[in-house]
N, C-alpha and C positions, 0 to 999 in steps of 0.2 A: 676456335676448334683445332687439334692438331690432326696433321696428315703423316700417316706413317706407312713403311716399307713393309714388305710380306714378313722380313724376319722381325721387325720391332712389334708389329701386330701379334705374331706368334708368341713374342716374348711377354707382350702385356697379358695375353691369354694364360699363360704359363703362371705368371704371377699372380694374376686373379685367382687361379685356382688353387694355388700353393697359399694363398691368404684365407681359404675357406670357403670360396664360392665354388661347388663342384662342377665339373665341365657339361654334365648333364642340365645343370641349371642355365647355363649360359647358352646352350643349345635350344633348350626351350623358350627362354627370352629371344632368342633369335629369331626362331620361327614364328612365335607370336608376333612380334614386330612386324615381320614381313607379311603376314597374314592380315594384320592391321593396317598397314600401307596399300596393301592390294585393295581391300575394302573400300579406303577413302579414294583410291584411283576410280573405282567401278561406280563409286556412290552408295551401292548395295550390292551384296555377292548372292543373295537369294537367286536360285535357280540359275545362276550364271555357271557357262562351262568353262572350266580351269582346266589346264593340262600341265602336269607338273613334270618336269625332266629331271630324274635324281640322279647322281652319279655315286661312287662307292665310299666318298669319302665326308668328311664333316660338312661340306657344302651341301652333299646329299642327304646327309641327317637333318640340317636345318630344313631343307626342304619337305621333309618327310613331316615335321613338326608342323610347317605352315599348312601343308596340305589336310592334316588333321584339324587344326582350327577353322579352316575354311570349310570343312565338312560339318563342321559342328554349327557352322553358321547358314548352313542349308545351300552350299553350292554345289554344284555337279562336277565334283573332283575325279579327273582322270589321271593316275600316277604312272610313269612309265620308269620301271625301276631298272636303269642300265648299268649293271655292276653289282659283284658280289657284296653283298652285307652279312655280317656276323649271325648265325641263328639266334644268338641272344640279344640281339638290337632290339632294345624295349621300344623304339620309336617304331620300328617295322612292325613289330607286333602289335602296336595300337592301331596302326593304319590297316593292318590286316583283319582287324576286330571291328572296324568302321564300315562306311557303306561306300567307301572309296575304292573306284575299280582300277585293279592293279594290273599292268601288263608288263612282262619281261621280254617282248620282241616289238620289233615296229610295225607289226603288220596293220594295226588299226590307226596308227598316227595320221597318214594322208585323210583318212576318211574323217576323224575327230577335228582336225583342223579347219576344216571348211566352215564350221559355224562355231568355232572356240570365241571366247570373249577374252580371255588372257592365258598366254603361255610363260610359263615360268622355267628359267635354266637355273637348274642347282645342280648343275653337273660337277664342275670343279671349282668355282670362284678363284681364291687367291692360290690354290693347290695347284692350277695348270702351270706346269715348268717343263712341259715338252710337245711334240706336234701331237695336234689332236687326230685321232685314227681310228678306225674299225666302226663299230656301233654308235660310237659317240659322234663321229664326223658324218656319218649316216643321219642322224638324227637332226643335228643342228643344219644339215643340207636341206631335209624335208621343211624344215622351218621356214629357212631362207626361201625355198621354192614356193611354198605356198603364200609367204608376203608378197612374193613378186608378181603373184596372180591376184593382188589386191584384196586377198581376205582380210577382213577388218579388226582381229585380234590384236592386242596389244601384247608387245614383248616386254618381260621385266625380268633382269638379270638378279640374282641373288648374291648379292656381295662385290661379284664383279662378272663381267661378261665371261663366259668360258673361252679361253684361248687369250685372252687379255692380260699381259703381263703387269703384274701389280706393282711392279717399281719402275718400270720404262716406258709402259704403254705399247710395246711389241706387239703385234697383231698377228694371231692365227690366222690361215685364208679361211677358216671354218666360224669363226667368231662371229655372232650375230650383231646386227644393228638394233640395238634395243632401245625400248621407248623410254625406260626407266631402268635404274640401277638403284637397288636398295642396299647400299653398303651397310657393314655391319661395325658396330663399335666406335669405329674412326673411320673417316675416308682414306682411302688410298692413293699413293702417289699417281700410278698408271692411269686413274681417271682422267688427270688434268693435263697429260702430256703426252707426246707420240699419238697415236691412233686413238687415244681414250676418249677426247671429247667427240669424236666422230660416232664411236662404238656406245658409249654408255648411257647416251640419251639424257634426260633428267635425272642428277643424282640426288637420292634422299638417303640421308644418314639417318641410322636408327641405333639408339641406345640399346646396349645389352647387358648393362651393370658392371660395367670396369671403370673403375674410379679413375679420374683426371689426373691424381696425383702420380699415378702409375706410369705415365707418358710426360710428365712435366719437363724432362731433360730435351724432348723433340724441339728444335727450333722452326720445323715447317709448319705454317698454320692455315687452316682455311679460314676467310673472313666471314664473320658472323653478324647478326643483326644485333646482338647481345653487345659485342664489342664494339660495333659502330655508334650503339647508342651512348655507351659509355665515353667513346672518344670526341662525342659533338663538344666543341668550343662552347662556353657559357654566353648567355646573351643577358646580361645586368641591365637593370630597369633605368639605371642613370647614366647609361651610355652614350657616347656620342660617336661621330664617324671615325674618329681616332682610335675608339676603343677597338673597333674590330679591324685597324689595319688598312695600309696602303698600298697598293698594287701598280707598279710601272710595267704596262705592257707594250712590249715592242714588236709590231707585227703589221702584217699586210703590204700589198704591192699591187701594182697595176693588174696582175693576172689574177692575184688572190684576195681581193677586197674583203670578201665575205669571211675570211680566216680572223681577221681582227674583229669582225662584229661577234662571231662566235667566241672567242677565247674571252674578250672583254665580259660578254653576257655570263659566260660561266662563273666568272670570278665574283660579279655582282650577285648573281642568283645563289651562292655560295656562302654570302653573307659578308663579303669585304666591305669596309666603311667607304673606300674611294678608290675609283679605279682611273687611271690616267693612261691614256693611248698616246705612243709615241709612233708617229707614223708619217710616211712622204706628205710634205706639205701640199702638194696638188691633190692629194686623196682626201684632206680633211673634211671638206664640204659634203662630199658623199657620205661619209661616215657619219657627220654631224645630223644628217636627216634622221638617221635611224638609232644611234646611240646617244641619246638626250642626256643619260645620267652621267656619262665620264667625262672627265675633263681631257683636254689635248696639249701634247707636246709636237706641234709641227715641225718635222726634221727635213733638214736639206737633201735634194736630190743630185743624184749623177746624171741620170735621163729621167724624164717623167715618169713618174710612179715608183722610182726605186731609190731606197735609201743611200746617200753617199758616204763614203768612208769618213769624212771630216765630222759625219753628225756624231760619232763617238765623242767628240768635243762636247757637246750639248747633253749625251745620255748620260756620261760619268759623274759630272757634277750633281745633275739632279737625283741622282740613284741617295744622296744624302737625306731626302724628303721621304724616303719610301721604304717600306717593309719588306718587299719581295718583288724581286724583277721575273718576269715571264717573257721569254724572248723567242722567236723563231718562226712562229705561226703565220704562214703565208707571205714570209719575206721574200723569197724568191732566191736565186743563185748567181745573180750577176756577180762580177768581180769585185765590183766597188762595194756592194752588200756584203759579200763575204769577208772583205778586208774589214768592214765596220764591225761584223759580227765578232771578228777575233780580236778588235782592238776592245769592246766591250768586255768579252768573255775573259781575255787574259790581260785586261788591264787593271790599274788600281781601282780598287772601290770597296764601300764599307762591307764588313761581314754580314750577310743577309741570305735566306733562302734564294734560290736561283731554280726556275722551272725551265729547263732547256727541251724544246720540241721542233718537230718538224725541219725546216731549212739551216736552224742553227746546229741540228744534229748532222746534218751532213757536211756542214763545213767543218764540224769537228773531226768526222772521219776523214778529211783531207788534209787533217794538220797532225804531224807526227807527235806521238806521245803527248797528245792533248791534255791529258788527265794529270801529267805532271806541270803543265802552265795554268790550269784551273785548279788551283790548290783547295779551295773550300768544297765542302758536300754540297752537292748540287742534286736536283732530282731530273734525270734523264726520262723521257717518254716515247721510246721508240716503237714503231711497228716492226714486225719482222723485216721488212726490206730495209730499213733504217737500222736495224740491229746486225743486219748481215754486213751493211756498209761500215758499220763502227767496229766490228770483229775480226772481218775478213772471212767470216763462216758463210756456206752456203745457207739459204733460208730451210731447205730442207733439214739441214742438220740442226738448226736452231728449232724448228717445230719440234723435230723427233725429240729432243730434251731440253723443253722450254725452262723448266724450274732450275737444273743444273746449269744450264747457259746463264740465266739471269744471277743466279746467286755467285758464279765464278767471276763473272766480269764486274759486278757490282762491287766486289772485295778487292778486285785488281785495280780497278778504277778508284777505289774510295768514295763512290757515290750512290745514290740511290737510285735503283733502274724501276722503271715500269715497262715491261715487255708487255703491249697489248695484245690483245685477242681474245678469242674466247678462253675464258678462265686467266684473266690478266694476272701476271705472275708480279710482285712487288718485293725487291730485294734489296737489303741495305748493305753498306759497307761493313757491319759489323758481324755480319752472318746470319741475321734474322730474314724470314721469307716468309710471305704470305699470298694466298692465292685466292682469287676472286670466285665467288660461286656461280656466276653469271655468265651464259653464254647464249646470246641472243644475236640470230643473223640479221634483224633489223638494224644493229648496230654497227655492220659493215656498210656504211655510205659515207660519202665525203663529209668532212666537217666535224664528225664526233669526237676525231682525236684532239681539235682545236678546243671543244667545250671541255673536254676533261682536262685538258691542261689548265684553263681558266678556272675550273674548280679546286683542282690541287692549288695553285698560286691563292685562290680567295681564301681557303683553309689555311694556310700556311702565313697569311697575312692576320689570320687570329689567333696565332702563336702556338698552332701546333708543330712539333718538330717534323721534319723532312719525311721520314718513314710514315709516321701516323697522318700526316697531310695527303701523302701519295695513298695511304691503304683507304683512307675514309673517301677520299675523292673519287677512287675506283669504285667504292662500295656504292655512294650516292649516284654515281654516273650509271652505273649497272642498275640499281634500284629505279631509277627514272626510265632508263630503257624499258624495264617491266611494265610500269605503269603505261607508258605509251603502246606497248605493244599489247597489253590489255584491252585498250581501247580502239587501236587502230590496225593491230595485226602485225605481223613482221615483214610485211612487203610495203614498199613506198614510206616507211619511217625517214624522216630527216632529221638532220643534226640539231635543227632550230626546233622540231617538236621537244626535245630534252630540255630546252631552256627554261621556259615557264614550270617545269614539271619538276626540277630539283627541288624548288621549296616544299613541294608537297612530298617530296621523298623525305624530306630532314624532319617535316610535321608529322609525317607517317611513323618515323623512326621515334621519334619523340613521344609518340602516345602508344607505342607498342608496348 
């Protein structure tokens, strides 16, 4: 599914109208879809108190249509008309002919908020491009204040939370913290970058009738279950372990033994046929007690628990027997280990997918123009702190513009970049970019990145190209997190909880 800028969405609307779909039909579709999603969120709208804040433009018009449908389903709808609308506005006329209670000032809003079930923000949507002032600021302030009093209503934004920039996620001080954003036609860039993830809540995309061919030129996409299902590698009945590829994982040190376990487990659970763990020799016995299914390549040590530089002479020849290299998880940053990492990454080796994570990324960050020494396409999986070290940008700069940052450096470096976090961004060297639909606070715990790196390596071993392996890995990782969240909640979720759920996520995807 494409992700659009405000101008590209406006262009798609115009093209759809010019092709024969009236603007009134698009607005009717939008309002009906919003009302339907509200009904799904509540379970039932009968007798529920719903407050709709409408503005003067198309977003307000969509809100009028949604209010009318909710009224038809016997909700108690209170509509605040905050802005002038034409006397010939057909949707306003229909609202005035209904049972909807219409208010043209805010005198009653405080009282109504006390026992409201839903508040719909239909003030501006993508039309917000200047500071919010006057009655609009006052209305949003009253909603925020009521929410701070622990009133139980849910806030739903129509298309975008008012005050959130559709292109860069910049946020007006009046912008609401919404529980859901029902975005229309296609999701907007600002929902996934800047303060968008914080403000938008759960993003729901509603189809309003714009054909996909009208946006086929757009390279930025939202990952969907439909795409992920089609991307799953096949599992032929006559397979052997070689069919599903072999992963060499170079991971672990005395302080980060668990990282090796998590990375190898992720690769195995993603379906790799064979995973070998290259690890400091003194740690092998510890891991062997927990990782029964992997094979081992014990490596010499500089000091106990850390790989020596000379171990590259063991790893580089071994790569001829593998399909994918995963390197970095929990290796540590000892000088000799860093030298080992450089020797492996910059040394002569077969053309193969390489997944670079954690400490291997930190070593790259200290190597001048490392991308010219690592000639082949590799998959880099940085969190914002690691991306900061790789780029020299501040974390705040990266987080304020995640999509453009990932795309810029993926092309500069000639690598696939997985910028982790809420709505993980996956960018390719050729300019393609996909965004994960998942934002799960339960995943913000130690080790989840190791699991993701392993999953991506396991998928690359099965023949997916680097970009698709990274995208599908992010999808499965996020879906596994959602499954665990549904069972345990989002507090206390551990990286290890994801591992047995990855096959369940794959099974669920195949059966969808």
